[in-house]
N, C-alpha and C positions, 0 to 999 in steps of 0.2 A: 444771188449770193448769199441769202442767207441758207439756202440748201447746202453750198460747197464750205460755211462756217461751219453747219454739225456736221457736216461728214467728215474735217479735216478734225472734229474735236472728239469724236465719236472716233476717231481712227487713234490718235492720241491717248484714250484712254483705254482701249485695246491694246496699244502697245504696253501703256502702262504698268496692266494687268497682266498679259502674257512676260514682263520683263521681270515680275515682281514675284511674280507662281515663280518661275526657275530658279529666283533667288533663294526661295524658301524650301521649292525641293534640292536645290545643293546644299543647303545649310543642314536639313534635315539627313542629307546623305553620311554628311562629317562623322566619325566614329573616331573616341579618342583609343589609345594605345591598348590602354590599361582594358576599356569595353570588350575589345576584339578579342582577348585569353579570356573573356568569362564565360563560364559552364554552372550547368545544374541553373538552381533556386537563384543566384547571384545575376544570372542570364535574366531567368526570367524577373527577377526585379527590376533589371536595369531597364529592358524593354517596354514593363509597366510604365515605371516613371518616365518615358520619354517620350511616350503615344500612347493616342486614347479610342483607338479606333477596335482594340480586342485585348485582351486579357491573357498574356502569359505565364502558361504553368509549367514545373518541369515536367520528365516524359515520366509514366509511371510504370514503365515498364527498363529494368537496366540495361545497360551497355550489351549482358550476357545474353540476356534474354533479346533484345533486338537480334544480335549476331547468328543466334540462335534459328532463329526466321530465313536468316540469308540463304540460300542455292549452297550446294557443295562445290568446292572447287572441283570436283572431278569433273563436273559437267560444264567447264571450260576448255574446250579444246582449240588448239591455235591453227587455222587455215597451212595447209602443207605446200599450198602453192599463193600467189598474189590471184586476187579476184582479177574479173577481166574488167576492162573498163568500157561502160555503157554509158555513151554518149548519144542523146535524144535531144536532137534541132525543135524543142518547141515552147510555146511563148508559156511561160510560168505565169501566175497571176500573181498578185505584189499582194493580196491576199484573200483567205478560204475558209468560209463558214457553212459545214453542212450544213447546219441548222438553219440559216435562211439558204439554202439551195435547195432542199426538200422540207418545205414548212410544214406539211403535213403528217411528219412524222417525227412522234412526237418520241420516239424509243431514242431517237439522237439524242436529245436535250437529257435525259436522266445518268445521273452518276451515280453509280451502284456501291454496294457498302460491302467492302469484301471481308472488313475486321478481322479476323485473326486465322481465316481459311491457307493463308498462302499458296491460293491457286486463282492467278493472275490470269494464266491460260484460258483457265476453263472460263471468267469472266469475260474476258477477252473475246473468248471467242460465241459466248452467249449474243455480247453485246453485238458483233459484227454481224452474227445471223440476224438478231431481230432487223437492224437495220437494213440490210442487204433485203430482206423478204420484202418491208416497208416500202424501198425503194424500187423496187423493181416492179410492184401492184401500183403505182404511183400512189401510195396513200391509202391505196383501199383498205389493205390488211394490214390492221395495227397487231404487233404480237409481241408481248414482251418476255423472251425466253430465259430460263432459268437455270445460273448455273449449277444453280442443284440439280439438273436433268442431267448434267455432263459428269460428275464430280461426285462422290462425299467425301467430308471434311473428316480428315483421318491424323491430323496434327502433323508429328516428323517423321511421320513411315512416306509420305507418299512421293512417291520420286524415286525412292533408292531401288 
C-alpha cells in the first residue's frame, strides 16, 4: 500500500512539474507588439533584459555588407519543367543522429568556422569527404580534410 501511495505522489509531482514547465515556456514565448518591431541595439537590449542565457549584441556588419556576401541573383535559375515525383516506399526513422550511428568518426561532430570566406560548398565538400572516408573505413581512417585544400578565399571575386 505504501508503494502505491508513493507511486501516486510521484506521478502527481512529475505531472505538476511538467504542467508548470509548459506554463513557463508558454509565458516566455509571449512577445509584445512593440518588441516585434525592434531592430539593432534596441532589439539586443530587449533580449538581454528578458533572458540571461546569452548576451545579445547588434551585428558588427552593416546590412549592405551582409547583402554583399549573398550570391548574385544570376545564379538562381527557375526549372523549365516540373521535377518528377519520386515515391520511395521505405520506413523513415523518427530521428537520426550520425554521431550516434558512427561514434568512432570524430569528424562528424566537428563544426567548422567558415568565417568570412563565403565558400560554403568547399566546406561542405571537405566535411562530407572526411565523414565518408571515416564511415567507409569503419572508423579506422580519421582524416580532417580542409576546405583550404579545395579553394582559396578570394573575397567577392570567387564564383563570378
